[in-house]
KOLZA-599505 format. One record per residue (C-alpha): x, y, z. Coordinates in steps of 0.2 Angstrom, whole numbers, plus 2048, in hexadecimal, padded with zeros to 3 digits. Example, Ala and Ser with C-alpha at 12.3 -4.5 7.8 and 13.67 -1.06 7.14 Angstrom:
residues 2
[[83E,7EA,827]]
[[844,7FB,824]]
This chain:
residues 58
[[09E,D94,C5F]]
[[0AD,D94,C65]]
[[0BF,D91,C5E]]
[[0C2,D86,C50]]
[[0CF,D79,C54]]
[[0DB,D7F,C48]]
[[0DB,D91,C55]]
[[0DC,D88,C62]]
[[0EA,D7F,C5B]]
[[0F3,D8E,C59]]
[[0EE,D96,C6A]]
[[0F6,D86,C73]]
[[104,D88,C67]]
[[10A,D9C,C6A]]
[[106,D95,C7E]]
[[112,D88,C7E]]
[[11F,D91,C74]]
[[11D,DA0,C80]]
[[11D,D94,C90]]
[[12F,D8C,C89]]
[[137,D9E,C83]]
[[133,D9A,C73]]
[[13B,D86,C75]]
[[136,D7E,C64]]
[[13C,D6D,C6B]]
[[136,D70,C7A]]
[[124,D75,C75]]
[[124,D65,C69]]
[[127,D59,C78]]
[[116,D65,C83]]
[[10D,D61,C75]]
[[10F,D4F,C6F]]
[[117,D56,C5E]]
[[124,D52,C53]]
[[131,D61,C55]]
[[12F,D5F,C3F]]
[[11C,D61,C42]]
[[11F,D70,C4F]]
[[128,D79,C42]]
[[11C,D76,C33]]
[[10F,D7C,C3D]]
[[118,D8D,C42]]
[[11C,D90,C31]]
[[10A,D8F,C2E]]
[[108,D9B,C39]]
[[115,DA4,C34]]
[[10C,DA7,C21]]
[[0FD,DA8,C25]]
[[0FF,DB9,C2F]]
[[10A,DC0,C1F]]
[[0FD,DBD,C16]]
[[0FB,DBA,C03]]
[[108,DBB,BF9]]
[[107,DC5,BE8]]
[[109,DBD,BD7]]
[[11A,DB9,BD3]]
[[124,DB8,BE1]]
[[125,DCC,BE6]]
C-alpha cells in the first residue's frame, strides 16, 4: 500500500519549505493553512525526529 496521509502531508511541508527557502509564511500560504498550524506541524515533525525524551526531562 502507499504512504499514509500523515506521511504525504509531511513530505508536502518539506518540499514547500525547500521551494520557499524556509519561508514559513509563504509555505503556509501555499499550503492553505495558517502560519500557526504550520508552526505546530513543524514542531511535531521536529519532536518526532528527535525521538522520545527520557523520563525526568533530562
